[in-house]
PAPAVO-942451 format. One record per residue: x, y, z of N, C-alpha, C, CB in turn. Coordinates in steps of 0.1 Angstrom, whole numbers, padded with zeros to 4 digits, always signed. Glycine has a CB too. Layout:
XYZXYZXYZXYZ/...
//
This chain:
-0762-0004+0636-0753-0008+0631-0754-0011+0615-0750-0018+0639/-0766-0011+0610-0770-0012+0594-0769+0000+0588-0785-0017+0592/-0768+0012+0599-0766+0026+0593-0750+0030+0592-0775+0038+0604/-0742+0022+0595-0728+0025+0595-0722+0023+0581-0721+0018+0605/-0716+0032+0576-0711+0030+0565-0699+0018+0564-0706+0042+0562/-0692+0018+0573-0682+0007+0575-0687-0006+0572-0678+0006+0588/-0702-0009+0579-0710-0023+0577-0713-0027+0564-0724-0022+0584/-0715-0016+0556-0722-0017+0540-0707-0020+0534-0730+0000+0532/-0698-0012+0536-0686-0017+0530-0678-0032+0532-0676-0006+0534/-0683-0034+0543-0677-0052+0548-0686-0057+0540-0678-0059+0566/-0700-0056+0539-0708-0065+0533-0706-0066+0519-0721-0062+0536/-0703-0055+0512-0702-0054+0498-0687-0062+0495-0703-0037+0493/-0679-0060+0501-0665-0068+0500-0668-0082+0500-0656-0066+0511/-0676-0086+0511-0678-0102+0512-0686-0106+0500-0687-0106+0527/-0695-0098+0495-0702-0103+0482-0695-0101+0470-0714-0097+0479/-0686-0092+0470-0676-0092+0457-0667-0102+0459-0667-0078+0456/-0662-0108+0468-0653-0117+0470-0660-0130+0465-0648-0116+0484/-0672-0134+0471-0681-0145+0467-0683-0146+0451-0695-0144+0475/-0684-0134+0443-0688-0133+0432-0676-0133+0424-0696-0122+0431/-0666-0130+0429-0651-0134+0421-0649-0148+0423-0637-0124+0426/-0651-0154+0434-0648-0169+0436-0655-0177+0427-0650-0174+0449/-0670-0172+0428-0678-0180+0416-0675-0179+0403-0691-0176+0415/-0671-0167+0399-0667-0167+0386-0653-0171+0381-0668-0154+0383/-0644-0175+0393-0629-0180+0387-0622-0168+0387-0629-0186+0372/-0624-0158+0393-0614-0146+0390-0600-0151+0398-0620-0130+0397/-0602-0155+0410-0591-0161+0416-0582-0168+0410-0595-0168+0425/-0588-0178+0403-0581-0190+0396-0575-0183+0386-0591-0201+0391/-0580-0174+0376-0575-0167+0365-0564-0158+0371-0585-0160+0357/-0565-0151+0384-0556-0142+0388-0542-0152+0392-0562-0134+0401/-0545-0162+0397-0535-0170+0400-0527-0177+0389-0540-0178+0408/-0536-0179+0379-0529-0184+0365-0519-0172+0359-0542-0189+0352/-0525-0160+0360-0518-0149+0353-0507-0146+0361-0526-0136+0350/-0510-0148+0373-0495-0145+0383-0486-0157+0379-0497-0144+0402/-0490-0167+0378-0480-0178+0376-0473-0176+0363-0486-0192+0376/-0483-0175+0352-0475-0169+0340-0464-0157+0340-0484-0164+0332/-0471-0149+0349-0460-0138+0349-0450-0141+0357-0466-0124+0353/-0451-0151+0367-0436-0155+0373-0427-0163+0367-0437-0163+0384/-0434-0172+0356-0426-0180+0347-0419-0169+0337-0436-0191+0339/-0424-0159+0331-0420-0150+0323-0406-0145+0331-0432-0138+0320/-0409-0136+0343-0399-0131+0348-0387-0140+0353-0403-0123+0359/-0392-0156+0355-0380-0164+0356-0371-0168+0344-0383-0176+0362/-0380-0168+0332-0372-0170+0320-0366-0157+0316-0381-0176+0308/-0370-0145+0319-0362-0131+0317-0351-0132+0327-0371-0118+0319/-0351-0138+0338-0339-0139+0348-0329-0148+0340-0344-0147+0363/-0336-0160+0338-0326-0172+0331-0320-0166+0321-0334-0186+0324/-0327-0157+0310-0320-0152+0300-0310-0140+0303-0330-0147+0291/-0313-0133+0314-0303-0124+0317-0289-0131+0323-0310-0116+0328/-0291-0140+0330-0282-0149+0335-0271-0154+0323-0290-0161+0341/-0277-0158+0315-0269-0165+0301-0265-0153+0296-0277-0174+0288/-0270-0141+0293-0263-0130+0287-0250-0128+0296-0273-0116+0286/-0253-0125+0308-0243-0122+0319-0231-0131+0315-0249-0127+0334/-0235-0145+0316-0224-0153+0312-0215-0153+0298-0228-0164+0314/-0224-0150+0287-0218-0148+0277-0208-0135+0276-0228-0148+0268/-0215-0125+0282-0206-0111+0282-0195-0113+0288-0212-0100+0289/-0193-0122+0302-0182-0125+0308-0174-0135+0298-0185-0130+0323/-0175-0142+0292-0168-0151+0282-0163-0142+0270-0178-0164+0276/-0171-0130+0267-0168-0122+0255-0157-0113+0262-0181-0114+0246/-0159-0108+0272-0148-0100+0281-0136-0104+0281-0152-0099+0295/-0136-0120+0285-0126-0126+0288-0116-0128+0275-0130-0137+0295/-0123-0132+0266-0119-0134+0251-0114-0119+0247-0133-0141+0241/-0120-0111+0247-0115-0097+0244-0100-0093+0252-0128-0086+0250/-0100-0095+0266-0089-0096+0274-0079-0103+0271-0091-0098+0284/-0080-0116+0263-0069-0125+0261-0065-0119+0247-0074-0140+0261/-0072-0113+0238-0068-0108+0227-0061-0096+0228-0078-0108+0218/-0065-0087+0237-0056-0075+0240-0044-0078+0245-0061-0067+0250/-0043-0088+0253-0029-0091+0259-0020-0097+0249-0029-0101+0271/-0026-0104+0238-0019-0111+0227-0015-0099+0219-0027-0122+0219/-0024-0090+0217-0019-0080+0209-0007-0069+0215-0032-0073+0206/-0010-0067+0228+0001-0061+0235+0014-0070+0235-0004-0059+0249/+0015-0082+0235+0027-0089+0234+0033-0087+0220+0023-0104+0236/+0022-0092+0208+0029-0088+0195+0031-0075+0193+0022-0091+0184/+0028-0064+0198+0031-0051+0197+0046-0051+0203+0020-0043+0204/+0048-0055+0213+0062-0055+0222+0070-0062+0213+0061-0064+0237/+0066-0074+0210+0077-0081+0199+0079-0074+0185+0072-0097+0195/+0069-0067+0180+0072-0059+0168+0083-0048+0172+0059-0052+0162/+0080-0042+0183+0086-0028+0188+0100-0036+0190+0077-0020+0205/+0102-0047+0197+0118-0050+0198+0124-0056+0186+0119-0061+0210/+0115-0062+0175+0124-0065+0165+0126-0052+0156+0118-0078+0157/+0118-0042+0157+0121-0030+0148+0133-0023+0154+0108-0019+0148/+0135-0024+0169+0147-0019+0175+0158-0025+0170+0148-0020+0189/+0158-0039+0170+0171-0047+0167+0174-0045+0152+0170-0063+0171/+0164-0044+0146+0164-0042+0129+0172-0030+0127+0149-0040+0122/+0167-0017+0134+0173-0005+0133+0188-0004+0137+0166+0004+0141/+0193-0011+0149+0204-0014+0153+0212-0023+0142+0203-0020+0167/+0207-0030+0138+0215-0036+0127+0218-0030+0115+0209-0046+0124/+0208-0021+0109+0210-0015+0099+0219-0002+0103+0197-0013+0093/+0220+0004+0113+0228+0013+0119+0242+0009+0119+0223+0017+0131/+0243-0005+0124+0256-0012+0123+0260-0013+0109+0255-0027+0129/+0252-0018+0102+0259-0019+0086+0260-0007+0080+0252-0026+0074/+0253+0004+0082+0254+0016+0075+0268+0024+0080+0241+0023+0078/+0273+0021+0093+0285+0026+0099+0295+0018+0093+0286+0026+0115/+0294+0005+0091+0307-0004+0086+0307+0001+0070+0304-0024+0089/+0298+0002+0062+0297+0008+0048+0303+0022+0049+0282+0009+0041/+0301+0031+0059+0305+0044+0059+0318+0043+0059+0300+0051+0069/+0323+0035+0072+0339+0032+0072+0348+0027+0060+0342+0022+0084/+0342+0016+0053+0347+0013+0043+0348+0023+0031+0341+0002+0040/+0338+0030+0030+0338+0040+0021+0348+0051+0023+0325+0046+0021/+0349+0054+0034+0360+0064+0039+0375+0059+0038+0357+0067+0055/+0376+0046+0040+0389+0039+0040+0391+0037+0024+0389+0025+0049/+0382+0035+0015+0385+0035+0002+0390+0049-0002+0374+0031-0006/+0380+0059+0000+0384+0072-0006+0397+0077-0002+0373+0082-0004/+0400+0075+0013+0413+0078+0018+0425+0071+0010+0414+0072+0034/+0421+0059+0007+0434+0051-0002+0436+0056-0014+0431+0037-0005/+0422+0061-0022+0424+0065-0033+0430+0079-0033+0412+0064-0039/+0428+0085-0026+0434+0099-0023+0447+0099-0020+0428+0106-0012/+0452+0089-0012+0467+0088-0011+0472+0085-0022+0472+0078-0001/+0467+0075-0030+0474+0069-0043+0474+0082-0052+0465+0055-0050/+0463+0091-0053+0464+0103-0061+0475+0113-0058+0452+0111-0062/+0477+0113-0043+0487+0120-0040+0501+0116-0041+0484+0123-0028/+0502+0106-0040+0516+0099-0045+0521+0101-0058+0516+0083-0045/+0509+0097-0067+0513+0098-0080+0514+0113-0087+0504+0090-0087/+0507+0122-0078+0507+0137-0080+0525+0139-0076+0493+0147-0067/+0529+0134-0065+0542+0138-0059+0553+0131-0070+0543+0132-0041/+0550+0120-0076+0559+0113-0085+0558+0122-0097+0555+0099-0088/+0548+0127-0101+0548+0134-0114+0556+0148-0111+0532+0136-0118/+0553+0154-0099+0561+0166-0099+0574+0165-0094+0555+0176-0092/+0579+0154-0090+0594+0150-0091+0599+0149-0103+0597+0138-0084/+0591+0139-0112+0595+0139-0124+0597+0152-0133+0587+0132-0130/+0587+0161-0130+0585+0173-0138+0599+0184-0135+0569+0180-0132/+0602+0180-0118+0612+0192-0114+0626+0183-0119+0612+0196-0095/+0628+0173-0120+0638+0165-0126+0641+0168-0140+0636+0153-0126/+0629+0169-0150+0630+0173-0163+0634+0186-0163+0617+0171-0170/+0628+0196-0154+0633+0208-0156+0645+0213-0152+0626+0215-0150/+0651+0205-0141+0665+0207-0137+0676+0202-0146+0666+0201-0127/+0671+0191-0155+0680+0185-0164+0680+0194-0178+0675+0170-0165/+0667+0204-0179+0666+0211-0192+0675+0222-0188+0650+0216-0197/+0675+0226-0177+0682+0239-0172+0696+0234-0172+0677+0246-0157/+0700+0225-0169+0714+0218-0168+0720+0218-0184+0713+0201-0160/+0710+0215-0190+0715+0211-0207+0715+0227-0212+0700+0200-0218/+0706+0235-0206+0709+0248-0215+0719+0257-0209+0695+0258-0217/+0725+0253-0195+0735+0260-0188+0745+0254-0196+0736+0259-0173/+0750+0241-0196+0759+0233-0203+0760+0240-0219+0754+0218-0203/+0750+0239-0224+0751+0245-0238+0758+0258-0239+0738+0247-0244/+0750+0266-0230+0756+0280-0232+0768+0283-0227+0748+0289-0226/+0774+0276-0216+0791+0275-0212+0800+0270-0222+0794+0264-0200/+0797+0259-0230+0801+0252-0239+0804+0262-0252+0792+0242-0241/+0793+0265-0255+0792+0273-0266+0799+0288-0267+0779+0274-0268/+0801+0291-0255+0809+0304-0252+0824+0300-0250+0803+0312-0237/+0827+0286-0245+0841+0284-0243+0847+0276-0253+0844+0278-0232/+0842+0270-0262+0844+0260-0272+0839+0262-0283+0839+0250-0268/+0847+0265-0296+0841+0269-0309+0844+0259-0318+0846+0281-0314/+0836+0259-0327+0836+0250-0340+0832+0237-0339+0850+0249-0346/+0837+0228-0346+0832+0213-0348+0833+0206-0334+0841+0204-0360/+0844+0210-0327+0845+0202-0312+0835+0204-0304+0857+0204-0304/+0831+0218-0303+0819+0224-0296+0806+0216-0301+0818+0241-0300/+0804+0216-0313+0791+0210-0315+0792+0194-0312+0786+0214-0330/+0803+0188-0313+0803+0172-0309+0801+0169-0296+0816+0165-0313/+0808+0180-0286+0807+0180-0274+0792+0179-0269+0814+0190-0269/+0789+0190-0275+0772+0195-0272+0763+0184-0275+0766+0206-0282/+0765+0177-0286+0756+0167-0289+0756+0155-0282+0757+0164-0299/+0770+0151-0277+0771+0139-0269+0767+0144-0255+0787+0133-0269/+0769+0155-0249+0765+0156-0236+0750+0157-0236+0771+0168-0228/+0742+0163-0247+0728+0162-0246+0722+0150-0247+0722+0170-0255/+0728+0138-0255+0725+0125-0256+0728+0118-0242+0733+0119-0268/+0737+0120-0233+0741+0115-0221+0732+0118-0212+0754+0119-0218/+0727+0131-0211+0717+0136-0201+0704+0130-0204+0716+0152-0201/+0702+0130-0216+0689+0124-0220+0686+0110-0216+0687+0123-0234/+0696+0102-0221+0697+0086-0215+0695+0085-0200+0714+0079-0218/+0703+0094-0192+0703+0091-0178+0690+0095-0172+0715+0098-0172/+0683+0105-0179+0670+0110-0171+0658+0099-0177+0667+0129-0177/+0660+0095-0189+0650+0086-0192+0651+0070-0187+0648+0087-0205/
//
């Protein structure tokens, strides 16, 4: 039995444990394990705190995102209504512009018609005077012809003006 290696390993193990117990290795190992457990617990508490902070930050960003989306939707709606208002105003201004231009054109046309009518009347009167003058000069001679001609021209001019 003393020659078996397992026996000597068992004896060495027991002696080693007694030496460790005497030197306080178990106590220092337990203290080190306690410190490590405390450090791990602190890290876990820190991780839990960081997780809670991250959840708060996430919720804050989600709220900000929702607010930004609402603001963007409001801005888009305002822009659409503003564009519609501007389009309506532009249409009204264009219609007013066209109406004024049409009225101006109509008044110019009426003025041109009146001027053309006056020109035609003047040309007709001038032609009538020339014709009367030619007829009278051929049919009537002398002082009577000149008096009749002057009187007729004056009457035509007075009636036309």
